[in-house]
N, C-alpha and C positions, 0 to 999 in steps of 0.2 A: 598774444602770448609772448613773454619776454624771451630773448635769445639766451641760451645757456652758454656760459664761458667756461671752458674746461681748464683745469689747473694741473692735471696729470694725465698720463697715458692710461693709467688704470681707470680714472674717471671717464675718459673718452670712451674706452672700450665698454665699460659697464653701462653706458647710456644707450648702447645699440641693442636692437632686437637679438634674441639668442642665436639665430643662424649667422648673423653678421659677427656677433661676439666671438663665436667659435673660430671663424675664419681669421679675424683680426688677431686673436691670440696666437695663432700659428704664424701669421705674417710677422708679428712682433718678435716671436721667439727665433724665427729664421734670421731676422736682421741682427738680433743680439748675439746669436751664435756666430754669424759671419763676421761681425765687427764688434767684438765685445768691449772695445775701448771707446765706442761711440757714446756720446752724451745724448740722452733721451730728453726731448723738450716738447712743449706744446707751443706752436706758433700758428697764427692764422686759424686757430681753434682746431688744429689737427696734429697728430703725432709726427714728429720730425726727428731726424738723427743727424748729429753734428760731429765732425772731426776737425780739430784745429780751428774751431770757431765758424766753420762753414757747413751748412746743411747739405747733405749729399743724397738723402732719400726721405720721402714721407709717404704716408698712406692714409686712406679714409675708407669708411664703410658707407654703403648706399643700400637702397632697397633690394636690388637684385644682383648687386655685384660689390666688389671692393676694388679699390684702385691703388696702384703703386705709382707714385709720381717719380719716375726715374727714366723715362723714355727719351734720353738724349740721343743724338745721332750715333755716338759711339756705342751706346748700349744696344740700340737697334741693329747696328752692324755686327756687333760681337755675338748677339743672341738671336740673330735673324730667324733661323729655322725653329728654334724653341718658342719664339714669340708668335710665330705664324698663326696659331689657333686663337689668339686673343685680339680683342679690339684695341687698337692703339690710336690715340688722337691727342694732339697738342701736349705732348710730353707725358701722357697718361697711359698706363697699361691697365686695362679693365679685365678682371678675372670674374667669371660668373660664379655666383654662390651655388649653383646647381652642380658644380664639378669639384673634385677634391682640390685642396690648396696645393699648388706646385711648390712645396716647401724647398726642395733642392734648387729649383730654378731661382726662387727669390733669394736664397742664400748666396748663390753664385752672382746674381746681379748686385746684391748689397756688397759683397766682397770686392767685386770689380770696381764699383763706385768708390768704396772706401780706399782702395789702393790709389785712386786718382787724387786723393786729398793729401 
């Protein structure tokens, strides 16, 4: 089967199963609210957000979770207690689809990262 190459965030989200789509829409909206001036792009076939030409956060959907690629040392330190319930590995924060999307936390992380740009 040929690999799909996405050209927009809408296309990426639409390609996901419904439970993942619902979560990703909320993640996207949280980032857009937190950093409205960010440019939304597709790179490495996933949604990414840029400020001043630099990517500061991106996300992806998976079968049982969705991931926010934002787990820098400074993010982990700043949000240590709030991130405790989530699996964090190699710069990735994994949020289970079985739980509500922590919209406020994602907004705060995106805003924090955006200020660093």
